[in-house]
N, C-alpha and C positions, 0 to 999 in steps of 0.2 A: 527445444520443447517449452511451450508456454504453460504456465501453471494456473489452474483455475482457483478462484477464491470467491468469497462472498463478503457482503457488508451486512452487519447485524442492524435490524431496524430499531434496536434499543437506542441508537444515537438520536432518533427522532421522537423519543418519549415526550408526550405532550402534544403531538401532532397526529392527525388521522393517518391511517395506513396508506390511503391513496396519495397523500402528499409525500409520505416517505418513499413510496415506490417511484413516483414521478421524479423525485430528487435523485435517488440512486441511479435511475435510468439516465438522467441527464448528465451524470458524470461518467457514463460509459460502462457501468457495471450492470450485468444482467442476472447475477446470482445474489440471492439474499439469504441470510439466516433470519428466520422469523423469531422475534423475541416476544414470547408470551410469558413474561417473567413477573411473578408477583413480587412487589417490592422494588421493581426497577422500571416499571412502566406506569406512569401516572394514571390513576383511576381504574387500573385493571383489577378485576375480581375473579375469583375462581369460577363463578357462574358464567362469566363472559368467555372463559376458555372452553370452547365446545366445537364440535364438528361442523355445526352450521356456520359459525364465524369463519372457521378454516376454509369452508367451501367458498365463501364470499371472497376471501383473500386469494384463493386459487384462481377464481374467475378473473380477478384483477391482474394477477400475474400473467395469465394466459393472454389477456388483451394486449399487454405490453411486451410480450415475447420474453418474459422473465421466468426464473425458476427458483424454487425454494430448495436449497441444498441441505439445510439443517434447521432443526427447531430447538431453540433454547427455551425451556419451560419449567424453571425452578418454581417450587411451590412449598406450602406448609405441609410437608409429608411426615407421617408418623406411622407407627406399627399398625394402627387401626385403619388408616385410610390409604396406605401406600399402594395396595393392589388396584383399587378403583382409580386413584389419581394417575397411576402409571398407565393403566389400560386405556383410559380416556386419551392420554397424550399419544400413545401408540396409534390409536385410531385417527387422531388428528394428523399425524405424520402420513398415514395412508391416504387421507383425503388430499393432502398437499403434494403427494407424489415425492415425499422426502424420506430418505433412508437413514438419517442420523438424528437421534433424539438426545439432547444434552440436558442433564439436570443433576441436582444434588441428591444423594441418598440420605435418608433420615438419620439423624444423629442418635436417636433413641434406641437403636438396635445395632447389632454387629452386622457386618457385611454378609456373613453366612445366614443370619436370621432374616435379613432383608431379602436375599435371593429366595429363601424358602417362602416368605410371605407373598412374594410377587410371582410365584411360579406360573399362575394363570396368565399374567401379563407377558411373561417371558415366552410362553408357548405361542401367544398371539403374535409377539414380535417376530418369532421365527417364521410363522406362517406368512406374515406380511413383508418380511425382509427388512425389518427396521432394526438398526443397531442402537443399543442403549449405552450412552457414554456418560460416565460419572466424572465430575470435576470437583476440585477443591473449592470450598466456600470462599475463602479469602480472609476470614477472621483468624484470630490467633488461638482458637480452641483446638484441641486434638480432634482429628478427623480420621475417617477410614483410609484416606490416602493423603499423606503428608509430604510426599516427594519421592525421589528415585529409590530411597532406601526401603520404601513400602511396595515396590513393584512385585516382588515375589509373593508377599502375603496377599496382595490384592488379587493377583491372577490365580492364586490357589483357592480363592473364595468365590469366584464368579464363574458363570458358564461363558467361556470365551466364544462360544458359537453365536452369542447374541449380545454380550456385554463387553465393554472396553473402557478406555480412558480418553477424556478430552483434557489436554493440558493448557492451563491458562497462566502464563508468566505474570500477568498483572495481578492475579489473585495471590500468587505465591509471594509477590513483593510485599504484601501486607500480612500474609499468613506466616511467613518465615523471614522477617526483615533483615536478619543477620546472615542469611544464607547467600550463596552465590547463585542468583536466579538463572542466569544463562547456562551455567555449568549443570545445574540440576535439570533444566529443560532439555539440554543436549543429551544427558544421560537417559532421559525418558523418550527421546524422539522415536526410536525404533519400536517402542511399546505402545505409543498412543496413536489413535486413528484420526484425530482432528485437533486443531489448535485454535484457541482464541488469542488473537494478537491484539493486546491493548497495553497501554503504557500509563504510568503514573508518576507524578512528582510528589515528594513528601515535604510538607511545610512544617512549621512548628506546631501546628494544631491538627492537621488532617492530611489525607492523601487526596490529590486532585487528578482526575483523568485528563490526559493530554494527548497530543499527536504522537503517533508511534515514532520513536527515535529521539523524542525530547525528554523522556523520563529516565527512570533508574533501572529499566529492565535489560539494558545492554543488548538490544535486538540484533545488532550487526553480527555478533558471534553465532547466534541461533540461526539467522537467515543464511549465513554462509554454509552451515552444516545442512540446512534444508536443501540447498541447491545441489549438494553432493549426492543426495538420495537418488537411487535408480528409479524408484517409484515415488512420485510427488505425493505429499501429504496435503489434504484439503485444510484450509484455514479460513477463518472469518475475522475481519476487522471488527472488533467489538469495542465500541466507544460509548459508555453510558454517561453522557455529558450531564444528564439530569441528576446524577448522584455525586456524593463525595463519601469518603470513608474516614472514620475516626482513626486515630493512631493505633487503636486496638483492632482495626480492620472491619468494624461494623459499618455497613452501607446504609446511608440515609438519603432521602430525597432533599434536593435543594428546593426552595420555593418555586412553584411553577412559573411565577412571574419573572424569574431569572433565566428561564430557558433560552438557549441560543436561538438566533434567527436561522432560517433555512440556509441563507447564504453563508452564515458563520459555520454551520455544520458542514456544508459542502466544502468550504475552504479547509477545514481541519481534516476531513476525510481525504481530500485530494493531496494534502501534504503528507498524510500517512501513506497513501498509495505511492506517492513519489519516492518516499524514503525506502519503502519495501522494494520498489522497482529498481533501486540501485543494486540490489543483491539478487533478486529473483526476476526471471522473465515472465511477467504477469500477463494473463489473458484479459485483454481489454478490447472492447469494440470501438470506442470512440473517445477514449480518455485523452484530454489535453491538460497539461499542468496549468493550474490556475495562478 
């Protein structure tokens, strides 16, 4: 059984979406996770995140024979705006033909309060068949989901018919730097519906995003467990090369002048694919190791 996966367009922050799609297509990957993430995509504004833009991207995907399998669309969400922000993103998923929406819940309210505030959006999600997946932010502040020990409380607070978890080991590397990341990820594997596969190295001053397998997340153990699953779990290779994180886990843009070239991005992504492929039989159309 070959396993489907996607590449997040966040790796191409600073480049146009058509350049990103052409590059991902060129390395043999046909699925993308569309990254409309405020604070991770250079120049992106809330006003630019809309269904009209999503339709343009869907048209470009169709021309290339590609598919959007998930939408990552973190934003400045609070108790006052969370329903409208979420509803808009659910509609964007519908335009993209995408069934998974990944984002952060607002910190200013409890998970129970959040689900009450976005009841209208949750109903729309059910109608459109969109799953809303919450992930950990990656900084070191307390959050509604801080690891496997929070699984019971998380699922007791959400409508599991429409909401679930996206697990991101790269975020937990900075969120809980003294925890065993692989062990916690494995403990959450049966409970989460999607994974972000990204890796980091920790320097004396910050976290730097790197190729999968070159960092501190110990992915070999997690990938071995993923292969044992009777039902494969969808994942995206998420490589935000335009960012770095402080030692406290706060994400910041690098100067756009320092962005990687397309060939450098492709080389890093191909190395990540090659590493993952040592453990999982990946679904690739025309991938050749670079």
